Biotite code that builds the C-alpha atoms (Angstrom):
import biotite.structure as struc

atoms = struc.array([
    struc.Atom([67.003, -106.925, 135.652], chain_id="A", res_id=1, res_name="MET", atom_name="CA", element="C"),
    struc.Atom([68.906, -104.101, 134.847], chain_id="A", res_id=2, res_name="VAL", atom_name="CA", element="C"),
    struc.Atom([72.522, -105.195, 136.018], chain_id="A", res_id=3, res_name="LEU", atom_name="CA", element="C"),
    struc.Atom([74.924, -102.474, 134.820], chain_id="A", res_id=4, res_name="ASP", atom_name="CA", element="C"),
    struc.Atom([72.767, -99.788, 137.042], chain_id="A", res_id=5, res_name="SER", atom_name="CA", element="C"),
    struc.Atom([76.080, -98.278, 139.363], chain_id="A", res_id=6, res_name="GLY", atom_name="CA", element="C"),
    struc.Atom([78.501, -101.420, 138.424], chain_id="A", res_id=7, res_name="VAL", atom_name="CA", element="C"),
    struc.Atom([81.810, -100.006, 137.889], chain_id="A", res_id=8, res_name="LYS", atom_name="CA", element="C"),
    struc.Atom([84.181, -101.008, 134.575], chain_id="A", res_id=9, res_name="THR", atom_name="CA", element="C"),
    struc.Atom([87.926, -101.191, 133.676], chain_id="A", res_id=10, res_name="PRO", atom_name="CA", element="C"),
    struc.Atom([86.841, -97.707, 131.889], chain_id="A", res_id=11, res_name="ASP", atom_name="CA", element="C"),
    struc.Atom([84.475, -96.233, 133.640], chain_id="A", res_id=12, res_name="SER", atom_name="CA", element="C"),
    struc.Atom([86.669, -96.964, 136.739], chain_id="A", res_id=13, res_name="LEU", atom_name="CA", element="C"),
    struc.Atom([90.178, -96.158, 136.326], chain_id="A", res_id=14, res_name="LEU", atom_name="CA", element="C"),
    struc.Atom([89.644, -92.928, 135.765], chain_id="A", res_id=15, res_name="PRO", atom_name="CA", element="C"),
    struc.Atom([87.729, -92.787, 139.740], chain_id="A", res_id=16, res_name="SER", atom_name="CA", element="C"),
    struc.Atom([90.502, -94.699, 140.987], chain_id="A", res_id=17, res_name="LEU", atom_name="CA", element="C"),
    struc.Atom([92.629, -91.971, 139.641], chain_id="A", res_id=18, res_name="THR", atom_name="CA", element="C"),
    struc.Atom([91.169, -88.940, 141.715], chain_id="A", res_id=19, res_name="THR", atom_name="CA", element="C"),
    struc.Atom([91.552, -90.897, 144.145], chain_id="A", res_id=20, res_name="ALA", atom_name="CA", element="C"),
    struc.Atom([94.764, -91.858, 144.371], chain_id="A", res_id=21, res_name="ILE", atom_name="CA", element="C"),
    struc.Atom([95.647, -87.949, 143.294], chain_id="A", res_id=22, res_name="GLU", atom_name="CA", element="C"),
    struc.Atom([93.270, -86.447, 146.831], chain_id="A", res_id=23, res_name="ARG", atom_name="CA", element="C"),
    struc.Atom([95.582, -89.146, 148.532], chain_id="A", res_id=24, res_name="ALA", atom_name="CA", element="C"),
    struc.Atom([98.503, -88.123, 147.664], chain_id="A", res_id=25, res_name="LEU", atom_name="CA", element="C"),
    struc.Atom([97.111, -84.317, 148.482], chain_id="A", res_id=26, res_name="THR", atom_name="CA", element="C"),
    struc.Atom([95.424, -84.981, 151.919], chain_id="A", res_id=27, res_name="LEU", atom_name="CA", element="C"),
    struc.Atom([97.398, -83.999, 153.772], chain_id="A", res_id=28, res_name="GLU", atom_name="CA", element="C"),
    struc.Atom([98.824, -80.484, 152.603], chain_id="A", res_id=29, res_name="THR", atom_name="CA", element="C"),
    struc.Atom([94.272, -80.718, 152.049], chain_id="A", res_id=30, res_name="TRP", atom_name="CA", element="C"),
    struc.Atom([94.731, -80.827, 155.927], chain_id="A", res_id=31, res_name="VAL", atom_name="CA", element="C"),
    struc.Atom([96.447, -79.159, 156.815], chain_id="A", res_id=32, res_name="SER", atom_name="CA", element="C"),
    struc.Atom([96.013, -76.174, 154.980], chain_id="A", res_id=33, res_name="SER", atom_name="CA", element="C"),
    struc.Atom([92.103, -76.311, 154.984], chain_id="A", res_id=34, res_name="SER", atom_name="CA", element="C"),
    struc.Atom([90.686, -73.560, 157.800], chain_id="A", res_id=35, res_name="ARG", atom_name="CA", element="C"),
    struc.Atom([87.193, -72.665, 155.852], chain_id="A", res_id=36, res_name="GLU", atom_name="CA", element="C"),
    struc.Atom([85.475, -76.155, 156.725], chain_id="A", res_id=37, res_name="ARG", atom_name="CA", element="C"),
    struc.Atom([86.807, -78.965, 158.586], chain_id="A", res_id=38, res_name="VAL", atom_name="CA", element="C"),
    struc.Atom([84.782, -81.540, 158.449], chain_id="A", res_id=39, res_name="THR", atom_name="CA", element="C"),
    struc.Atom([80.693, -82.170, 157.079], chain_id="A", res_id=40, res_name="SER", atom_name="CA", element="C"),
    struc.Atom([77.647, -82.317, 159.634], chain_id="A", res_id=41, res_name="GLU", atom_name="CA", element="C"),
    struc.Atom([77.303, -86.365, 159.092], chain_id="A", res_id=42, res_name="SER", atom_name="CA", element="C"),
    struc.Atom([80.828, -86.619, 159.927], chain_id="A", res_id=43, res_name="PHE", atom_name="CA", element="C"),
    struc.Atom([80.515, -83.719, 163.039], chain_id="A", res_id=44, res_name="ILE", atom_name="CA", element="C"),
    struc.Atom([76.718, -86.618, 163.963], chain_id="A", res_id=45, res_name="SER", atom_name="CA", element="C"),
    struc.Atom([78.699, -89.748, 163.664], chain_id="A", res_id=46, res_name="ARG", atom_name="CA", element="C"),
    struc.Atom([81.842, -89.314, 165.667], chain_id="A", res_id=47, res_name="ARG", atom_name="CA", element="C"),
    struc.Atom([80.888, -86.314, 167.749], chain_id="A", res_id=48, res_name="THR", atom_name="CA", element="C"),
    struc.Atom([78.606, -85.574, 171.014], chain_id="A", res_id=49, res_name="GLN", atom_name="CA", element="C"),
    struc.Atom([77.363, -82.447, 168.533], chain_id="A", res_id=50, res_name="PHE", atom_name="CA", element="C"),
    struc.Atom([74.590, -83.490, 165.275], chain_id="A", res_id=51, res_name="ASN", atom_name="CA", element="C"),
    struc.Atom([76.534, -80.446, 163.938], chain_id="A", res_id=52, res_name="SER", atom_name="CA", element="C"),
    struc.Atom([78.978, -77.877, 162.670], chain_id="A", res_id=53, res_name="VAL", atom_name="CA", element="C"),
    struc.Atom([77.924, -75.147, 164.661], chain_id="A", res_id=54, res_name="ASP", atom_name="CA", element="C"),
    struc.Atom([76.817, -77.216, 167.632], chain_id="A", res_id=55, res_name="ARG", atom_name="CA", element="C"),
    struc.Atom([80.350, -78.668, 167.977], chain_id="A", res_id=56, res_name="PHE", atom_name="CA", element="C"),
    struc.Atom([82.211, -74.400, 167.541], chain_id="A", res_id=57, res_name="CYS", atom_name="CA", element="C"),
    struc.Atom([79.449, -73.434, 169.763], chain_id="A", res_id=58, res_name="ALA", atom_name="CA", element="C"),
    struc.Atom([80.412, -75.010, 172.453], chain_id="A", res_id=59, res_name="ALA", atom_name="CA", element="C"),
    struc.Atom([84.062, -75.143, 171.695], chain_id="A", res_id=60, res_name="CYS", atom_name="CA", element="C"),
    struc.Atom([85.649, -73.033, 174.656], chain_id="A", res_id=61, res_name="PRO", atom_name="CA", element="C"),
    struc.Atom([86.815, -70.368, 172.100], chain_id="A", res_id=62, res_name="CYS", atom_name="CA", element="C"),
    struc.Atom([85.800, -66.516, 170.848], chain_id="A", res_id=63, res_name="ASP", atom_name="CA", element="C"),
    struc.Atom([83.163, -66.794, 168.146], chain_id="A", res_id=64, res_name="ASP", atom_name="CA", element="C"),
    struc.Atom([80.924, -70.025, 167.361], chain_id="A", res_id=65, res_name="ASP", atom_name="CA", element="C"),
    struc.Atom([83.059, -70.481, 163.652], chain_id="A", res_id=66, res_name="THR", atom_name="CA", element="C"),
    struc.Atom([85.343, -73.223, 163.040], chain_id="A", res_id=67, res_name="THR", atom_name="CA", element="C"),
    struc.Atom([88.090, -70.550, 161.976], chain_id="A", res_id=68, res_name="MET", atom_name="CA", element="C"),
    struc.Atom([87.704, -69.594, 165.872], chain_id="A", res_id=69, res_name="ALA", atom_name="CA", element="C"),
    struc.Atom([88.234, -73.007, 166.925], chain_id="A", res_id=70, res_name="VAL", atom_name="CA", element="C"),
    struc.Atom([91.662, -73.306, 164.587], chain_id="A", res_id=71, res_name="GLN", atom_name="CA", element="C"),
    struc.Atom([92.742, -70.086, 166.331], chain_id="A", res_id=72, res_name="ARG", atom_name="CA", element="C"),
    struc.Atom([92.857, -71.642, 169.942], chain_id="A", res_id=73, res_name="LEU", atom_name="CA", element="C"),
    struc.Atom([95.425, -72.675, 171.443], chain_id="A", res_id=74, res_name="SER", atom_name="CA", element="C"),
    struc.Atom([95.735, -76.705, 169.955], chain_id="A", res_id=75, res_name="ALA", atom_name="CA", element="C"),
    struc.Atom([96.487, -77.577, 174.140], chain_id="A", res_id=76, res_name="ASP", atom_name="CA", element="C"),
    struc.Atom([93.266, -76.231, 174.830], chain_id="A", res_id=77, res_name="LYS", atom_name="CA", element="C"),
    struc.Atom([92.228, -77.323, 171.662], chain_id="A", res_id=78, res_name="ARG", atom_name="CA", element="C"),
    struc.Atom([92.743, -81.143, 171.716], chain_id="A", res_id=79, res_name="ASP", atom_name="CA", element="C"),
    struc.Atom([91.819, -81.042, 175.233], chain_id="A", res_id=80, res_name="ALA", atom_name="CA", element="C"),
    struc.Atom([87.977, -79.715, 173.381], chain_id="A", res_id=81, res_name="PHE", atom_name="CA", element="C"),
    struc.Atom([88.343, -83.042, 170.915], chain_id="A", res_id=82, res_name="VAL", atom_name="CA", element="C"),
    struc.Atom([88.917, -86.625, 173.149], chain_id="A", res_id=83, res_name="ALA", atom_name="CA", element="C"),
    struc.Atom([86.682, -85.361, 175.665], chain_id="A", res_id=84, res_name="GLN", atom_name="CA", element="C"),
    struc.Atom([84.271, -85.111, 172.724], chain_id="A", res_id=85, res_name="THR", atom_name="CA", element="C"),
    struc.Atom([85.007, -86.842, 170.569], chain_id="A", res_id=86, res_name="THR", atom_name="CA", element="C"),
    struc.Atom([86.212, -90.566, 169.045], chain_id="A", res_id=87, res_name="ASP", atom_name="CA", element="C"),
    struc.Atom([89.738, -88.631, 169.027], chain_id="A", res_id=88, res_name="PHE", atom_name="CA", element="C"),
    struc.Atom([92.355, -87.560, 171.050], chain_id="A", res_id=89, res_name="GLU", atom_name="CA", element="C"),
    struc.Atom([93.747, -84.672, 168.442], chain_id="A", res_id=90, res_name="THR", atom_name="CA", element="C"),
    struc.Atom([92.391, -82.224, 166.684], chain_id="A", res_id=91, res_name="TRP", atom_name="CA", element="C"),
    struc.Atom([94.861, -83.438, 163.962], chain_id="A", res_id=92, res_name="ALA", atom_name="CA", element="C"),
    struc.Atom([93.353, -87.352, 164.246], chain_id="A", res_id=93, res_name="GLU", atom_name="CA", element="C"),
    struc.Atom([90.082, -86.283, 163.969], chain_id="A", res_id=94, res_name="MET", atom_name="CA", element="C"),
    struc.Atom([91.135, -83.253, 160.878], chain_id="A", res_id=95, res_name="LYS", atom_name="CA", element="C"),
    struc.Atom([92.570, -86.792, 158.868], chain_id="A", res_id=96, res_name="GLN", atom_name="CA", element="C"),
    struc.Atom([89.875, -88.902, 159.724], chain_id="A", res_id=97, res_name="SER", atom_name="CA", element="C"),
    struc.Atom([87.411, -86.321, 158.011], chain_id="A", res_id=98, res_name="ALA", atom_name="CA", element="C"),
    struc.Atom([89.382, -85.737, 155.210], chain_id="A", res_id=99, res_name="ALA", atom_name="CA", element="C"),
    struc.Atom([89.662, -89.488, 154.516], chain_id="A", res_id=100, res_name="VAL", atom_name="CA", element="C"),
    struc.Atom([85.982, -89.976, 155.854], chain_id="A", res_id=101, res_name="ALA", atom_name="CA", element="C"),
    struc.Atom([85.371, -87.286, 152.678], chain_id="A", res_id=102, res_name="ASP", atom_name="CA", element="C"),
    struc.Atom([88.309, -88.823, 150.052], chain_id="A", res_id=103, res_name="LEU", atom_name="CA", element="C"),
    struc.Atom([85.577, -91.696, 150.188], chain_id="A", res_id=104, res_name="VAL", atom_name="CA", element="C"),
    struc.Atom([82.017, -90.299, 149.978], chain_id="A", res_id=105, res_name="THR", atom_name="CA", element="C"),
    struc.Atom([83.963, -88.318, 147.118], chain_id="A", res_id=106, res_name="LEU", atom_name="CA", element="C"),
    struc.Atom([84.814, -90.980, 145.527], chain_id="A", res_id=107, res_name="GLN", atom_name="CA", element="C"),
    struc.Atom([82.392, -93.359, 146.253], chain_id="A", res_id=108, res_name="ASN", atom_name="CA", element="C"),
    struc.Atom([84.286, -96.409, 145.637], chain_id="A", res_id=109, res_name="VAL", atom_name="CA", element="C"),
])
């Protein structure tokens, strides 16, 4: 049996934790400035009524079927759509949760 497979040691854990902490500290900036990619496909599948980001965008009551169009939608309409079709009450809450999920997934700590 190989015991070192996937085991974190203090030497390998420190850089991962440092990166995770740095990303967590800048999370609010990342969430508020995100324009291109709001969340992952797996997050959308788990936490919304849709199985892809494209379907989420297509169902949103906005002009285009893009993430940018969703973000340009008035806050009230966007929040109403999010509350009706996701596990969240607001767009900001959904983006924050998606960012945290991505951070945890990327760090795999």
